[in-house]
C-alpha beads as a LAMMPS data file, in Angstrom:
LAMMPS data file: protein, C-alpha beads

306 atoms
305 bonds

1 atom types
1 bond types

-500.0 500.0 xlo xhi
-500.0 500.0 ylo yhi
-500.0 500.0 zlo zhi

Masses

1 110.0

Atoms # bond

1 1 1 -93.990 -391.864 -309.762
2 1 1 -91.332 -389.185 -309.715
3 1 1 -93.343 -387.173 -307.196
4 1 1 -93.506 -390.154 -304.885
5 1 1 -89.735 -390.697 -305.078
6 1 1 -89.026 -387.014 -304.371
7 1 1 -91.366 -387.044 -301.387
8 1 1 -89.631 -390.105 -299.976
9 1 1 -86.197 -388.487 -300.366
10 1 1 -87.358 -385.297 -298.644
11 1 1 -88.748 -387.327 -295.783
12 1 1 -85.477 -389.212 -295.399
13 1 1 -83.437 -385.970 -295.380
14 1 1 -85.719 -384.323 -292.840
15 1 1 -85.549 -387.362 -290.621
16 1 1 -81.738 -387.378 -290.896
17 1 1 -81.479 -383.734 -289.899
18 1 1 -83.707 -384.404 -286.915
19 1 1 -81.503 -387.258 -285.797
20 1 1 -78.389 -385.093 -286.093
21 1 1 -79.984 -382.301 -284.046
22 1 1 -81.088 -384.805 -281.429
23 1 1 -77.604 -386.336 -281.267
24 1 1 -76.024 -382.909 -280.991
25 1 1 -78.357 -382.012 -278.165
26 1 1 -77.527 -385.231 -276.377
27 1 1 -73.731 -384.678 -276.692
28 1 1 -73.723 -381.025 -275.573
29 1 1 -70.736 -380.280 -273.245
30 1 1 -72.010 -379.451 -269.771
31 1 1 -68.546 -379.241 -268.150
32 1 1 -67.518 -376.225 -266.053
33 1 1 -64.888 -374.013 -267.693
34 1 1 -62.132 -373.353 -265.212
35 1 1 -59.626 -370.500 -264.964
36 1 1 -56.461 -371.027 -262.943
37 1 1 -53.147 -369.281 -262.250
38 1 1 -50.400 -371.371 -263.798
39 1 1 -47.437 -369.103 -262.996
40 1 1 -46.440 -365.760 -261.480
41 1 1 -43.188 -363.837 -261.119
42 1 1 -42.119 -360.967 -258.865
43 1 1 -38.842 -359.814 -257.315
44 1 1 -38.564 -358.872 -253.643
45 1 1 -40.239 -355.560 -252.888
46 1 1 -38.452 -352.624 -251.252
47 1 1 -40.763 -350.049 -249.625
48 1 1 -41.156 -346.924 -251.723
49 1 1 -40.226 -348.678 -254.971
50 1 1 -42.479 -350.414 -257.512
51 1 1 -41.995 -354.074 -258.408
52 1 1 -43.681 -355.648 -261.436
53 1 1 -45.913 -358.681 -260.866
54 1 1 -46.587 -360.950 -263.862
55 1 1 -49.495 -363.412 -263.529
56 1 1 -50.203 -366.113 -266.140
57 1 1 -53.860 -367.276 -266.224
58 1 1 -55.137 -370.203 -268.320
59 1 1 -58.591 -371.311 -269.469
60 1 1 -58.183 -375.016 -268.805
61 1 1 -61.313 -376.032 -270.765
62 1 1 -60.580 -377.756 -274.059
63 1 1 -63.955 -376.774 -275.604
64 1 1 -65.513 -373.816 -273.838
65 1 1 -64.488 -370.182 -274.023
66 1 1 -65.020 -367.837 -271.083
67 1 1 -66.072 -364.204 -271.311
68 1 1 -66.769 -361.044 -269.259
69 1 1 -63.731 -361.779 -267.088
70 1 1 -62.777 -359.629 -264.071
71 1 1 -59.447 -360.173 -262.304
72 1 1 -58.843 -358.669 -258.826
73 1 1 -55.670 -358.576 -256.709
74 1 1 -55.757 -357.640 -253.002
75 1 1 -53.603 -357.734 -249.850
76 1 1 -55.426 -358.516 -246.607
77 1 1 -52.802 -356.605 -244.586
78 1 1 -53.180 -353.569 -246.885
79 1 1 -49.387 -353.138 -246.991
80 1 1 -48.906 -354.039 -250.669
81 1 1 -50.702 -351.707 -253.070
82 1 1 -51.304 -352.684 -256.757
83 1 1 -51.533 -350.113 -259.533
84 1 1 -54.915 -348.467 -260.019
85 1 1 -57.780 -350.312 -258.372
86 1 1 -56.017 -353.650 -258.519
87 1 1 -58.423 -354.940 -261.176
88 1 1 -58.470 -355.676 -264.909
89 1 1 -61.378 -356.566 -267.281
90 1 1 -61.008 -358.955 -270.253
91 1 1 -63.573 -359.726 -272.936
92 1 1 -62.803 -363.422 -273.341
93 1 1 -60.248 -366.221 -273.264
94 1 1 -60.826 -369.011 -275.770
95 1 1 -60.585 -372.658 -274.764
96 1 1 -57.046 -373.751 -273.854
97 1 1 -55.557 -370.241 -274.150
98 1 1 -53.729 -368.117 -271.571
99 1 1 -53.765 -364.464 -270.567
100 1 1 -50.814 -362.607 -268.979
101 1 1 -51.654 -359.833 -266.527
102 1 1 -48.876 -357.381 -265.609
103 1 1 -49.283 -354.945 -262.740
104 1 1 -47.003 -353.156 -260.264
105 1 1 -46.932 -353.584 -256.483
106 1 1 -45.706 -350.952 -254.036
107 1 1 -45.038 -351.631 -250.342
108 1 1 -45.832 -348.907 -247.822
109 1 1 -42.822 -347.689 -245.779
110 1 1 -43.988 -349.431 -242.610
111 1 1 -44.679 -352.752 -244.366
112 1 1 -43.850 -355.860 -242.378
113 1 1 -40.686 -357.493 -243.589
114 1 1 -41.045 -361.031 -244.870
115 1 1 -43.506 -362.975 -247.009
116 1 1 -46.960 -361.520 -247.758
117 1 1 -49.923 -363.480 -249.140
118 1 1 -52.081 -361.746 -251.763
119 1 1 -55.425 -363.000 -253.070
120 1 1 -56.035 -363.308 -256.820
121 1 1 -59.738 -363.536 -257.759
122 1 1 -61.387 -364.236 -261.131
123 1 1 -65.070 -363.765 -262.020
124 1 1 -66.270 -364.923 -265.474
125 1 1 -69.119 -366.464 -267.536
126 1 1 -69.572 -369.162 -270.153
127 1 1 -71.381 -368.630 -273.505
128 1 1 -74.737 -369.127 -271.817
129 1 1 -74.075 -366.407 -269.208
130 1 1 -73.574 -368.863 -266.363
131 1 1 -71.362 -367.150 -263.704
132 1 1 -68.238 -368.744 -262.236
133 1 1 -65.427 -367.666 -259.899
134 1 1 -61.938 -368.785 -258.935
135 1 1 -59.319 -367.768 -256.354
136 1 1 -55.567 -368.278 -255.927
137 1 1 -52.848 -367.195 -253.496
138 1 1 -49.827 -365.203 -254.665
139 1 1 -46.821 -364.614 -252.395
140 1 1 -44.516 -361.593 -252.432
141 1 1 -41.492 -360.874 -250.243
142 1 1 -40.996 -357.452 -248.655
143 1 1 -37.389 -356.564 -247.960
144 1 1 -36.506 -353.713 -245.594
145 1 1 -33.130 -351.940 -245.420
146 1 1 -30.402 -353.912 -243.590
147 1 1 -27.482 -352.237 -241.810
148 1 1 -25.051 -352.948 -238.959
149 1 1 -22.918 -350.250 -237.313
150 1 1 -20.225 -350.719 -234.686
151 1 1 -17.959 -348.774 -232.332
152 1 1 -14.794 -349.409 -230.255
153 1 1 -13.384 -351.701 -232.947
154 1 1 -9.855 -350.302 -232.487
155 1 1 -6.551 -351.588 -231.102
156 1 1 -4.331 -349.686 -228.626
157 1 1 -1.513 -347.718 -230.246
158 1 1 1.123 -349.883 -228.524
159 1 1 1.203 -353.422 -227.167
160 1 1 3.843 -355.630 -225.527
161 1 1 4.939 -359.100 -226.517
162 1 1 2.960 -361.808 -224.710
163 1 1 0.227 -359.581 -223.285
164 1 1 -3.553 -359.908 -223.869
165 1 1 -5.643 -357.185 -225.501
166 1 1 -9.332 -357.032 -224.547
167 1 1 -11.851 -355.389 -226.900
168 1 1 -15.477 -354.590 -226.059
169 1 1 -17.164 -353.821 -229.398
170 1 1 -20.625 -352.273 -229.533
171 1 1 -22.815 -353.683 -232.364
172 1 1 -25.865 -351.619 -233.428
173 1 1 -28.719 -352.576 -235.784
174 1 1 -29.419 -349.277 -237.572
175 1 1 -31.506 -350.798 -240.389
176 1 1 -35.227 -351.585 -240.604
177 1 1 -34.793 -355.355 -240.577
178 1 1 -33.924 -357.772 -237.793
179 1 1 -30.480 -359.273 -238.348
180 1 1 -29.306 -362.687 -237.189
181 1 1 -26.169 -364.845 -236.976
182 1 1 -24.126 -361.751 -236.147
183 1 1 -20.461 -362.775 -235.904
184 1 1 -17.123 -361.044 -235.381
185 1 1 -13.799 -362.457 -236.615
186 1 1 -10.274 -361.052 -236.405
187 1 1 -7.571 -361.486 -239.037
188 1 1 -4.568 -359.614 -237.614
189 1 1 -0.962 -360.645 -238.189
190 1 1 0.710 -361.135 -234.809
191 1 1 -2.507 -361.402 -232.789
192 1 1 -4.481 -364.574 -232.107
193 1 1 -8.021 -364.935 -230.764
194 1 1 -10.052 -367.783 -229.342
195 1 1 -12.132 -367.991 -232.532
196 1 1 -15.334 -366.394 -233.785
197 1 1 -17.265 -364.163 -231.389
198 1 1 -21.025 -364.786 -231.780
199 1 1 -23.553 -362.011 -231.042
200 1 1 -26.686 -363.809 -232.327
201 1 1 -29.848 -361.852 -233.169
202 1 1 -30.106 -358.056 -232.981
203 1 1 -33.642 -356.615 -233.351
204 1 1 -34.268 -353.317 -235.119
205 1 1 -32.985 -350.334 -233.109
206 1 1 -31.129 -352.444 -230.529
207 1 1 -27.457 -353.135 -229.795
208 1 1 -25.241 -355.907 -228.427
209 1 1 -21.853 -355.954 -226.706
210 1 1 -19.244 -358.325 -228.097
211 1 1 -16.068 -359.097 -226.096
212 1 1 -12.877 -360.309 -227.789
213 1 1 -9.515 -361.242 -226.257
214 1 1 -6.418 -361.100 -228.473
215 1 1 -3.062 -362.597 -227.497
216 1 1 0.049 -360.753 -228.686
217 1 1 2.721 -362.977 -230.232
218 1 1 6.268 -363.085 -228.831
219 1 1 7.792 -363.560 -232.284
220 1 1 7.006 -360.163 -233.810
221 1 1 8.068 -356.579 -233.193
222 1 1 7.017 -353.275 -234.721
223 1 1 3.837 -352.309 -236.543
224 1 1 1.285 -354.980 -237.422
225 1 1 -1.921 -354.621 -239.467
226 1 1 -5.114 -356.576 -240.034
227 1 1 -8.888 -356.335 -240.040
228 1 1 -11.945 -357.071 -237.924
229 1 1 -14.720 -358.744 -239.965
230 1 1 -18.434 -358.415 -239.141
231 1 1 -20.928 -360.812 -240.763
232 1 1 -24.728 -361.053 -240.433
233 1 1 -27.900 -362.198 -242.257
234 1 1 -31.338 -360.733 -243.026
235 1 1 -34.658 -362.561 -242.525
236 1 1 -34.308 -364.263 -245.944
237 1 1 -30.873 -365.711 -245.080
238 1 1 -28.916 -363.348 -247.322
239 1 1 -25.416 -362.742 -245.926
240 1 1 -23.680 -359.382 -245.494
241 1 1 -20.144 -358.468 -244.355
242 1 1 -18.319 -355.357 -243.185
243 1 1 -14.613 -354.901 -242.446
244 1 1 -12.658 -352.549 -240.207
245 1 1 -8.891 -352.030 -240.753
246 1 1 -6.837 -351.993 -237.535
247 1 1 -3.155 -351.682 -236.560
248 1 1 -0.870 -351.504 -233.516
249 1 1 2.847 -351.521 -232.619
250 1 1 4.337 -354.464 -230.723
251 1 1 7.144 -353.505 -228.315
252 1 1 9.751 -355.828 -226.826
253 1 1 9.036 -357.257 -223.417
254 1 1 11.620 -356.345 -220.710
255 1 1 13.037 -359.372 -218.852
256 1 1 11.776 -359.653 -215.250
257 1 1 15.255 -359.884 -213.630
258 1 1 16.452 -356.750 -215.357
259 1 1 13.242 -355.012 -214.421
260 1 1 13.654 -355.954 -210.731
261 1 1 17.283 -354.749 -210.710
262 1 1 16.334 -351.429 -212.219
263 1 1 13.517 -351.090 -209.715
264 1 1 15.870 -351.690 -206.783
265 1 1 18.390 -349.234 -208.145
266 1 1 15.638 -346.694 -208.561
267 1 1 14.444 -347.228 -204.985
268 1 1 18.014 -346.890 -203.471
269 1 1 20.110 -344.880 -205.929
270 1 1 22.474 -343.503 -203.179
271 1 1 22.761 -346.322 -200.678
272 1 1 26.318 -345.389 -199.857
273 1 1 25.157 -342.041 -198.460
274 1 1 22.984 -343.850 -195.921
275 1 1 25.947 -346.048 -194.956
276 1 1 28.273 -343.048 -194.474
277 1 1 25.656 -341.222 -192.436
278 1 1 25.330 -344.263 -190.162
279 1 1 29.084 -344.388 -189.552
280 1 1 29.260 -340.702 -188.696
281 1 1 26.246 -340.917 -186.411
282 1 1 27.667 -343.967 -184.644
283 1 1 31.050 -342.258 -184.146
284 1 1 29.390 -339.187 -182.686
285 1 1 27.451 -341.241 -180.199
286 1 1 30.620 -343.135 -179.213
287 1 1 32.499 -339.917 -178.511
288 1 1 29.661 -338.303 -176.586
289 1 1 29.390 -341.091 -173.968
290 1 1 32.981 -340.723 -172.455
291 1 1 32.637 -336.970 -172.402
292 1 1 29.388 -337.186 -170.465
293 1 1 30.911 -339.632 -167.933
294 1 1 33.929 -337.365 -167.414
295 1 1 31.761 -334.287 -166.902
296 1 1 29.688 -336.070 -164.265
297 1 1 32.800 -337.216 -162.353
298 1 1 34.254 -333.701 -162.407
299 1 1 31.092 -332.242 -160.885
300 1 1 31.200 -334.706 -157.972
301 1 1 34.832 -333.754 -157.206
302 1 1 33.962 -330.063 -157.200
303 1 1 31.102 -330.663 -154.778
304 1 1 33.374 -332.564 -152.323
305 1 1 35.888 -329.695 -152.193
306 1 1 33.186 -327.338 -151.194

Bonds

1 1 1 2
2 1 2 3
3 1 3 4
4 1 4 5
5 1 5 6
6 1 6 7
7 1 7 8
8 1 8 9
9 1 9 10
10 1 10 11
11 1 11 12
12 1 12 13
13 1 13 14
14 1 14 15
15 1 15 16
16 1 16 17
17 1 17 18
18 1 18 19
19 1 19 20
20 1 20 21
21 1 21 22
22 1 22 23
23 1 23 24
24 1 24 25
25 1 25 26
26 1 26 27
27 1 27 28
28 1 28 29
29 1 29 30
30 1 30 31
31 1 31 32
32 1 32 33
33 1 33 34
34 1 34 35
35 1 35 36
36 1 36 37
37 1 37 38
38 1 38 39
39 1 39 40
40 1 40 41
41 1 41 42
42 1 42 43
43 1 43 44
44 1 44 45
45 1 45 46
46 1 46 47
47 1 47 48
48 1 48 49
49 1 49 50
50 1 50 51
51 1 51 52
52 1 52 53
53 1 53 54
54 1 54 55
55 1 55 56
56 1 56 57
57 1 57 58
58 1 58 59
59 1 59 60
60 1 60 61
61 1 61 62
62 1 62 63
63 1 63 64
64 1 64 65
65 1 65 66
66 1 66 67
67 1 67 68
68 1 68 69
69 1 69 70
70 1 70 71
71 1 71 72
72 1 72 73
73 1 73 74
74 1 74 75
75 1 75 76
76 1 76 77
77 1 77 78
78 1 78 79
79 1 79 80
80 1 80 81
81 1 81 82
82 1 82 83
83 1 83 84
84 1 84 85
85 1 85 86
86 1 86 87
87 1 87 88
88 1 88 89
89 1 89 90
90 1 90 91
91 1 91 92
92 1 92 93
93 1 93 94
94 1 94 95
95 1 95 96
96 1 96 97
97 1 97 98
98 1 98 99
99 1 99 100
100 1 100 101
101 1 101 102
102 1 102 103
103 1 103 104
104 1 104 105
105 1 105 106
106 1 106 107
107 1 107 108
108 1 108 109
109 1 109 110
110 1 110 111
111 1 111 112
112 1 112 113
113 1 113 114
114 1 114 115
115 1 115 116
116 1 116 117
117 1 117 118
118 1 118 119
119 1 119 120
120 1 120 121
121 1 121 122
122 1 122 123
123 1 123 124
124 1 124 125
125 1 125 126
126 1 126 127
127 1 127 128
128 1 128 129
129 1 129 130
130 1 130 131
131 1 131 132
132 1 132 133
133 1 133 134
134 1 134 135
135 1 135 136
136 1 136 137
137 1 137 138
138 1 138 139
139 1 139 140
140 1 140 141
141 1 141 142
142 1 142 143
143 1 143 144
144 1 144 145
145 1 145 146
146 1 146 147
147 1 147 148
148 1 148 149
149 1 149 150
150 1 150 151
151 1 151 152
152 1 152 153
153 1 153 154
154 1 154 155
155 1 155 156
156 1 156 157
157 1 157 158
158 1 158 159
159 1 159 160
160 1 160 161
161 1 161 162
162 1 162 163
163 1 163 164
164 1 164 165
165 1 165 166
166 1 166 167
167 1 167 168
168 1 168 169
169 1 169 170
170 1 170 171
171 1 171 172
172 1 172 173
173 1 173 174
174 1 174 175
175 1 175 176
176 1 176 177
177 1 177 178
178 1 178 179
179 1 179 180
180 1 180 181
181 1 181 182
182 1 182 183
183 1 183 184
184 1 184 185
185 1 185 186
186 1 186 187
187 1 187 188
188 1 188 189
189 1 189 190
190 1 190 191
191 1 191 192
192 1 192 193
193 1 193 194
194 1 194 195
195 1 195 196
196 1 196 197
197 1 197 198
198 1 198 199
199 1 199 200
200 1 200 201
201 1 201 202
202 1 202 203
203 1 203 204
204 1 204 205
205 1 205 206
206 1 206 207
207 1 207 208
208 1 208 209
209 1 209 210
210 1 210 211
211 1 211 212
212 1 212 213
213 1 213 214
214 1 214 215
215 1 215 216
216 1 216 217
217 1 217 218
218 1 218 219
219 1 219 220
220 1 220 221
221 1 221 222
222 1 222 223
223 1 223 224
224 1 224 225
225 1 225 226
226 1 226 227
227 1 227 228
228 1 228 229
229 1 229 230
230 1 230 231
231 1 231 232
232 1 232 233
233 1 233 234
234 1 234 235
235 1 235 236
236 1 236 237
237 1 237 238
238 1 238 239
239 1 239 240
240 1 240 241
241 1 241 242
242 1 242 243
243 1 243 244
244 1 244 245
245 1 245 246
246 1 246 247
247 1 247 248
248 1 248 249
249 1 249 250
250 1 250 251
251 1 251 252
252 1 252 253
253 1 253 254
254 1 254 255
255 1 255 256
256 1 256 257
257 1 257 258
258 1 258 259
259 1 259 260
260 1 260 261
261 1 261 262
262 1 262 263
263 1 263 264
264 1 264 265
265 1 265 266
266 1 266 267
267 1 267 268
268 1 268 269
269 1 269 270
270 1 270 271
271 1 271 272
272 1 272 273
273 1 273 274
274 1 274 275
275 1 275 276
276 1 276 277
277 1 277 278
278 1 278 279
279 1 279 280
280 1 280 281
281 1 281 282
282 1 282 283
283 1 283 284
284 1 284 285
285 1 285 286
286 1 286 287
287 1 287 288
288 1 288 289
289 1 289 290
290 1 290 291
291 1 291 292
292 1 292 293
293 1 293 294
294 1 294 295
295 1 295 296
296 1 296 297
297 1 297 298
298 1 298 299
299 1 299 300
300 1 300 301
301 1 301 302
302 1 302 303
303 1 303 304
304 1 304 305
305 1 305 306
């Protein structure tokens, strides 16, 4: 009897284990484990200098681990170069976990300024050796040197009340980046302008002429000082400014009536000499006429006697 009971119990246990195995087989997770970039950080890149790129990658599966993982980073324009071969190998990332990849990027000296798109690729397997892949785009900004030079931003040594000063300033882009919204303003005590002078966009290696008219006040005399302000932006909208100190001396304006009088006096400083000369000349002519008439009459009388 005992043997029969034991046999029945063994049968029941074996049957139970079979059911569990069958149930486990039926509930096996066939989902695809996915890797994705959840975050990345990088500062703008200046050619010739390294900038660190930090990429956060997550295994989004809640049950499956991934293994034999290969990450690759590449730039289609070949202007941004990652450290080494631009790859990294990882044994595994368990379900729900993240991996942080840090690498450096270097821009070649002739790299195009602006935003570059890099490709992040991941190749990996699940526990059964099934291969998978994933891709993502990562953007990095390349920033070239920005610089604006100028010439002829000077005032004349002396000016006169009420006159207009005309400046023709030469603006030169001596950097490696196109600059835009180039403006020139004047803040000079005693001089007023018509407002901001706008030069617009200046490509790399080119120049622009900027004309400014400044009106001299009638209320000030002597030395005045101020500055000419240059402002511009790079391709990312960052603003830059430069200033040039200037000065001039305002002299008093001579009244027009006084100026005309002085001019006349300068033209005829000895008018009385001309008047005296005229009187003498006129008197000489008056005396010469009677003498000539008398001489002619005397000759006729001498001829008649003969």
